[in-house]
Backbone bond lengths (Angstrom), bond angles and torsions (degrees), N, CA, C in turn:
res aa  C-N    CA-C-N  psi(-1)  N-CA   C-N-CA  omega(-1)  CA-C   N-CA-C  phi
1 X - - - 1.476 - - 1.483 110.89 -
2 X 1.384 116.73 -25.83 1.481 122.61 -177.02 1.620 108.12 -65.15
3 X 1.521 113.78 -46.51 1.337 114.52 179.11 1.485 112.66 -60.67
4 X 1.273 117.36 -39.38 1.513 121.94 177.68 1.435 111.00 -60.61
5 X 1.276 118.30 -48.54 1.579 119.19 -178.17 1.582 107.58 -67.74
6 X 1.332 119.22 -42.94 1.495 115.42 172.87 1.499 118.74 -55.35
7 X 1.320 115.70 -35.55 1.423 121.65 178.96 1.462 116.16 -72.33
8 X 1.432 117.78 -37.49 1.374 128.26 175.21 1.615 108.92 -71.07
9 X 1.295 120.50 -34.94 1.397 127.21 178.49 1.471 103.65 -63.00
10 X 1.291 122.29 -51.33 1.499 129.40 -178.03 1.473 106.55 -53.77
11 X 1.349 120.95 -51.28 1.396 124.79 -170.82 1.494 106.01 -69.49
12 X 1.301 124.66 -47.23 1.449 130.01 173.85 1.564 112.59 -50.89
13 X 1.242 113.19 -47.04 1.577 119.16 -175.82 1.514 108.80 -66.19
14 X 1.431 120.45 -31.08 1.453 121.37 173.48 1.392 115.59 -83.89
15 X 1.430 118.45 -7.77 1.522 119.75 177.99 1.525 110.24 74.58
16 X 1.361 117.24 29.67 1.442 119.00 178.26 1.485 109.24 -117.55
17 X 1.368 119.16 -168.85 1.403 118.56 177.15 1.560 100.11 -134.88
18 X 1.425 109.30 177.95 1.427 120.36 176.24 1.566 105.02 -145.56
19 X 1.273 106.43 141.43 1.682 111.95 177.06 1.463 109.29 -75.06
20 X 1.254 116.41 163.87 1.454 125.46 173.54 1.477 105.73 -60.74
21 X 1.226 121.39 -47.58 1.540 124.17 -174.99 1.487 110.44 -68.79
22 X 1.252 121.26 -35.68 1.505 120.33 176.72 1.484 108.36 -69.60
23 X 1.314 119.53 -37.60 1.486 121.32 179.10 1.488 111.60 -67.20
24 X 1.395 116.16 -37.05 1.525 116.19 173.47 1.490 110.21 -66.10
25 X 1.412 122.30 -41.69 1.459 124.54 -179.47 1.482 108.04 -61.63
26 X 1.297 119.99 -53.76 1.454 124.03 -172.55 1.478 115.23 -58.79
27 X 1.326 114.77 -45.70 1.459 122.86 -177.57 1.525 115.37 -97.88
28 X 1.374 112.75 8.22 1.574 118.26 -177.72 1.538 109.52 44.95
29 X 1.312 113.61 61.27 1.568 126.70 179.92 1.543 97.92 -105.63
30 X 1.321 108.35 152.05 1.517 119.54 170.02 1.437 109.16 -139.38
31 X 1.336 117.12 169.80 1.386 122.71 173.98 1.541 112.88 78.98
32 X 1.440 117.20 -166.42 1.445 120.21 177.14 1.476 108.95 -73.63
33 X 1.290 112.53 129.23 1.473 118.32 -179.71 1.576 110.02 -93.91
34 X 1.325 113.66 -11.66 1.432 121.92 -175.06 1.494 115.48 -51.06
35 X 1.388 118.64 -49.80 1.513 123.53 -177.07 1.599 110.40 -62.03
36 X 1.338 114.97 -46.22 1.547 119.67 -176.33 1.437 106.51 -67.76
37 X 1.311 123.16 -45.40 1.478 127.69 -178.24 1.454 108.31 -61.02
38 X 1.385 118.45 -48.74 1.484 120.91 179.82 1.513 109.05 -59.31
39 X 1.305 114.20 -48.10 1.603 117.27 -177.91 1.573 107.80 -57.67
40 X 1.320 118.31 -48.84 1.510 122.08 -178.74 1.562 106.98 -57.48
41 X 1.351 117.54 -51.96 1.468 116.10 -177.76 1.420 114.59 -61.93
42 X 1.330 118.85 -36.63 1.560 117.06 178.30 1.520 108.97 -70.13
43 X 1.287 123.06 -36.74 1.422 125.91 175.24 1.496 108.94 -59.95
44 X 1.334 120.80 -57.15 1.453 124.23 174.15 1.389 117.22 -49.90
45 X 1.364 115.79 -46.05 1.477 117.09 -176.04 1.621 109.71 -70.52
46 X 1.356 117.97 -35.59 1.474 119.15 176.65 1.485 109.63 -69.28
47 X 1.237 123.33 -19.11 1.410 128.57 175.33 1.450 115.86 -82.76
48 X 1.410 114.80 -4.00 1.463 120.22 -172.11 1.431 116.45 84.07
49 X 1.320 123.16 4.35 1.527 122.24 -175.95 1.413 110.66 -104.54
50 X 1.365 122.09 18.32 1.409 115.79 173.32 1.493 123.22 80.52
51 X 1.328 119.86 177.84 1.495 118.56 -172.99 1.583 100.64 -95.72
52 X 1.314 113.31 95.58 1.529 123.42 -176.46 1.511 110.73 -57.46
53 X 1.284 118.19 -33.06 1.543 121.39 -171.07 1.538 106.11 -78.90
54 X 1.274 124.75 9.44 1.342 129.84 176.63 1.644 105.16 -59.49
55 X 1.332 112.50 -33.81 1.508 119.88 -173.25 1.586 108.85 -77.87
56 X 1.304 122.49 -3.94 1.468 125.07 -177.48 1.491 104.18 -97.76
57 X 1.347 116.92 121.61 1.479 121.54 -175.73 1.535 110.46 -132.09
58 X 1.317 109.93 161.41 1.477 117.87 176.02 1.499 111.97 -78.68
59 X 1.342 121.50 137.49 1.419 121.07 175.70 1.519 116.64 -53.88
60 X 1.329 112.04 -44.57 1.480 117.72 -172.78 1.667 114.49 -67.75
61 X 1.239 111.94 -35.18 1.505 121.76 179.97 1.434 122.87 -103.07
62 X 1.441 114.29 -28.36 1.453 115.62 177.83 1.419 110.37 85.02
63 X 1.366 123.24 1.96 1.376 127.83 -179.77 1.556 113.30 -129.17
64 X 1.352 124.03 157.14 1.438 122.07 174.99 1.531 112.07 -51.46
65 X 1.350 114.92 158.18 1.419 121.13 177.30 1.625 108.35 -72.34
66 X 1.325 115.29 172.23 1.439 121.65 179.93 1.557 114.95 -58.59
67 X 1.344 116.26 -34.37 1.383 124.47 176.44 1.531 112.47 -55.50
68 X 1.380 116.43 -45.72 1.420 122.86 177.32 1.630 114.40 -56.29
69 X 1.416 111.51 -44.07 1.465 119.54 -177.69 1.666 104.27 -70.50
70 X 1.348 118.52 -36.40 1.571 115.90 174.24 1.462 113.11 -58.76
71 X 1.399 114.05 -45.80 1.402 122.00 178.63 1.511 109.16 -57.20
72 X 1.284 116.96 -53.20 1.506 121.75 177.01 1.429 116.40 -42.98
73 X 1.382 110.83 -49.91 1.551 121.59 178.05 1.504 109.05 -59.45
74 X 1.446 114.10 -48.50 1.442 112.76 -177.00 1.440 110.69 -66.43
75 X 1.249 120.91 -26.74 1.505 123.01 176.64 1.554 116.37 -85.71
76 X 1.367 117.49 11.73 1.357 124.77 170.28 1.525 118.66 97.91
77 X 1.288 116.05 -0.16 1.427 121.36 168.70 1.399 122.92 -59.45
78 X 1.295 122.59 133.08 1.458 118.35 176.45 1.562 109.23 -82.44
79 X 1.296 115.86 136.48 1.536 122.47 -173.97 1.476 108.54 -107.68
80 X 1.294 121.36 12.37 1.552 117.07 175.58 1.450 111.69 -56.35
81 X 1.256 120.85 -34.54 1.430 126.75 177.35 1.513 110.51 -125.72
82 X 1.327 121.71 77.97 1.392 127.33 -172.41 1.461 112.24 -47.90
83 X 1.307 120.54 -51.05 1.457 126.69 -169.43 1.513 106.58 -71.22
84 X 1.349 117.62 -45.00 1.509 119.63 175.93 1.517 110.25 -64.11
85 X 1.251 118.90 -38.01 1.585 116.52 -177.98 1.568 103.26 -65.40
86 X 1.416 118.62 -50.15 1.480 121.87 -178.96 1.434 112.64 -52.71
87 X 1.393 114.38 -43.96 1.636 118.71 178.70 1.392 110.06 -61.82
88 X 1.300 118.93 -47.63 1.589 125.23 177.28 1.519 109.17 -58.24
89 X 1.234 121.75 -41.84 1.539 123.19 -178.53 1.615 101.63 -63.28
90 X 1.294 120.52 -48.39 1.494 124.68 -171.10 1.541 105.44 -62.36
91 X 1.374 115.62 -46.30 1.473 120.64 -175.17 1.541 106.52 -63.74
92 X 1.359 116.58 -40.01 1.495 115.05 174.94 1.488 114.03 -61.85
93 X 1.322 114.32 -39.90 1.482 114.93 -176.80 1.452 111.07 -68.18
94 X 1.338 117.28 -38.02 1.441 122.71 178.81 1.464 113.71 -58.43
95 X 1.409 114.63 -47.85 1.441 121.99 177.76 1.479 110.60 -58.66
96 X 1.270 116.56 -50.11 1.459 125.96 -175.98 1.514 107.82 -56.42
97 X 1.334 112.95 -60.71 1.525 120.28 -168.50 1.489 111.85 -71.63
98 X 1.375 116.65 -33.41 1.410 122.69 178.57 1.548 109.38 -62.19
99 X 1.369 113.06 -40.66 1.391 118.72 -179.12 1.567 112.78 -70.62
100 X 1.311 115.37 -36.65 1.489 121.67 -178.14 1.489 107.43 -70.16
101 X 1.378 118.48 -36.80 1.477 124.95 -167.62 1.680 106.40 -88.47
102 X 1.369 116.40 -9.80 1.372 119.02 -179.82 1.550 112.97 -69.28
103 X 1.277 119.89 156.01 1.529 114.30 172.18 1.559 115.05 -59.40
104 X 1.201 121.49 146.35 1.495 122.23 176.61 1.591 110.85 68.95
105 X 1.464 110.47 18.68 1.501 111.87 177.75 1.622 111.23 67.42
106 X 1.341 112.15 25.86 1.500 113.39 174.09 1.638 104.65 89.94
107 X 1.271 128.50 0.14 1.377 125.58 -175.12 1.621 103.50 -89.28
108 X 1.202 115.39 150.45 1.512 123.97 171.88 1.542 109.92 -74.89
109 X 1.326 119.53 133.05 1.485 120.96 -179.67 1.605 110.22 -90.56
């Protein structure tokens, strides 16, 4: 799960997304990714780092699957504007991980 987290943090820091298929191929994963992605997202959110798996999207829609939105709602996100909430989550992830990945932890030298 460390390699998965590292890869998703890289994607989040760049402000981009990755498809489920790309993730499978890059990390040589097989089978249903949902349980591991869900577990990772819950752990990250409980640590105050947001729903990291917001960066994993379906190839056909460019947004996460329905399961991600259910998890987001379970974790207290408001779904009245699903796309807006998802974009806000991605922005939060980008800001957080961009800062963490920057030299000196995001502090100016």
